[in-house]
N, C-alpha and C positions, 0 to 999 in steps of 0.2 A: 559533649562528653560521650553520650551513648553512641553517636555516629562514629566517633573515633574508635571506640571499643569494638563496634561491629566491623569497621574497616580492618582492624587488626585481626579479628577472628575470621572474617570472611572477606579477604581482600578482593577487589574488583578484578574480574577476568577479562582479558581482551576478547571482544566479539569475533575476531578473525582467527587468531592463533590459539586461543583458549588458555594461554599462560597468564600469570599474574601481571597486570599492567605496570609497566615502568616507563616514565615516572608515575608515581601513584596518583597524582592529581589529574592525570589524563583518563579518558574513557576508553581508549584503545592505544596499543603500542604505536608510536609515531611511524615506524617502518611499515607496520601492517596497514595503517591508514593510507599511507602513500602508495601501497601496492594495489589499492582498489581502483577500478576503472570508472572514474567519474565521467558521466556523459557530457560531451562538449559538442560544439558545432563541427561539422554539419549534423544536424539532428532533424528528425521529422517534426514539422510544425504543428502536427496534431497530437501524436502520442508520445513524442520525445525520444523515440527509438533512434539510435545512431545510424546514419546512412553514409555510404562511401562516396557517392557521387555528389559533389558540392553544388552541382547545377540543379539537382532535384530538391523539391520542397517537402515531399512526403515519401514515407517508406512504401514498400510494395503493398503491404496490408492496407494502409490508409488510402492508397491510390485505387485499389481494386475492390474495397468493401465500403459500404455506407454505414459508418458507426454513428450512433445517435448521441454520443457524448460530444461536448463542444471542444474540449482540449484537455490534455493531461501532462503531468510532469513526473519524471522518474529520475532518480539520482545516479544509480550505479548500473553498470552492465551486469547481468546475471551470469557471472562466471563461476568457476569451481569454488573460489574463496567465499563468495556470497551465498552460494548454494549450501555450503557447510554451515556458515554462520546463521542463515535464516532457518535452516533445518534444526539447529540447536535451539534457536529462539522459539520455534513453533512446537517442537516435539520433546524437548528436554528441559523445559521449565526455566530457560534462560531469559526470563522476562526483563531482567536488568539491562539486556542488550539494547532495549528500546531507547534508553537514555542516549546512547551513542548514535543510534540511527536517526533519531529525531533532531538531535543537536546538529548533525551534519546536513540533514535535509533542509532545515531552516537556515543554515548558513548560506545555502545556495538559493533557496526558494521562498524565504519568508515574505519578500515584497511581492513576488508573483502571486502567492496565495492570497495575500491581503488585497491585491488589485482586483481579484475576482469579485470580492464583495459578497461572499457566500453567506447565506442565511444559516447554514449548518454544515457540519461534517458528519458523514454517515459511513461507518465502517462496513466493509463487505462482511456479511454474516457467515458463520459456519453452521452446519447442521447440529441440532441438539444432541445427537448421539456422539458426535465428535467433541462437542463442548463438555459432555459428561466425562469422556475419557481424558481429554487434555486439560480441562479445568479452566480454560481461558481462550478467548479469541484474540489472536495476535494483532489483527487489524483494529480491534477495539482499543487495545493498549496504545497503539500508535496514535489513533485518532484522539484519545483523551489527552495525551501529552502535547500533541499539536494544538488542540483546542485550548488547553490551559495556557500555552505559550503565546498564542495569538488572540486569545479572548474571543473564540468562536464556539458557539453552542455545538455540542456533540449529541446527536440523537442515535444512541447505539442500538436501539431496538425498533427502529422504523422499518427496516427490511428484515424479512424472515426467510430463512433457507428451508423450504418445505421438503425438498427431495435430497436424499443422501446420494450425491452424484459420485461417479467413478473419479479417481484421480485424473486430472487433466493431462498430466505428464504421459507421453506415449500415444496420445490421441491426435489424429490429424484435425484440420480445421473443421470439416463437416461433422466429425465425431464429437468435437468439443461443443459445437453449437447444439447438436442433438442432445448431448449429455446434460446441457443446461436448460433445455426446454422446460418451461414451467417449474424451474428449480426455485425461483424466488417469488415472494408475494410481499404485500405491504400491510402493516398494522393500521387498519382503517381508523381505529380510535386515536392512535398517535398522530395520524394525518390530520384529524379534526383538531386535536390539541395544538398542533403546529401548523395551523391553516395559512400562516403567512409565508410558509416556505416556498420560495420561488427558484433560488439557486442553491445547488447542493454540490459539495465536493465529496466524492467517494474516496475512501482510504483503504489501501490494500498493501500487502507486502511485495507481491510480484505481479508483473504484467507480462504476458507472453504474446498470445495472439489477440488479446482483447475480448475474448468471448465472455468472460465473467463480468467485466465492466459493462459490456454491451447489454447483457441480460439484466443487470441491475438498473442501468440507465433506462431501458425500455419500460420496466415496471414503474420507475419514478415518473417518467413522462406520462404514462397511462393514468397516473394518479395526480396530475396537475402540476408537477414540477416542470418548469419550462427550460431550465439550463442545468446540465449535469457536467461536472468536471471530475478529474481524478488526480490523486497523487499516490505514487507507489515508491517503495525503496528501490526496487530493481526492475529492469525490463530486459526481455530476451533480445538476443541479437541474431539476425539471419532468418527471421520468420517472414 
């Protein structure tokens, strides 16, 4: 009864167009959902980025760089629609959009994620100053919903973002890596508590060049985690 009343007062908004969702039992307008670019083959076998040449197994980034994570999965191409949607999710308190994101992510990747056999999901952290302003970490929201659906532990405070970095947007590859140097550390007490952690899946909203995931993976490896994977909603194209 309360849910029905809340739905009447605050009807669900489409995560893509922002209008009231029709039909109301959906989490996004069907036409809007169909307009999103779901990543399909050919895709990079390491990061999931779409590639144009079917004969290639890896994207340019994964061919030319040595990433320390094992494999990653992303659902959508990071185009203007998803840029607007995730921007609203992150900066304008549209936390309810995560219901749609996670439902779609698991529709395609629930078995892939289960097959990893991860000991925990770890959301990519944001700096405490951003957390104060924003009030939440969007990656944590995603991780908690994925963890609940798949019965995987979420350790949302294992990684710490020590340095308030510049926005990655607009930086080239070298600048991104420099920007993230010593940006992350690990909570040693949490690592002791979860000393059985061997496989970890990092959770984030966007993957572009992989610099953030790489920085997190390196810290986890340095602290005894042997295998690091990632899942993200979107991935950049053409990097």
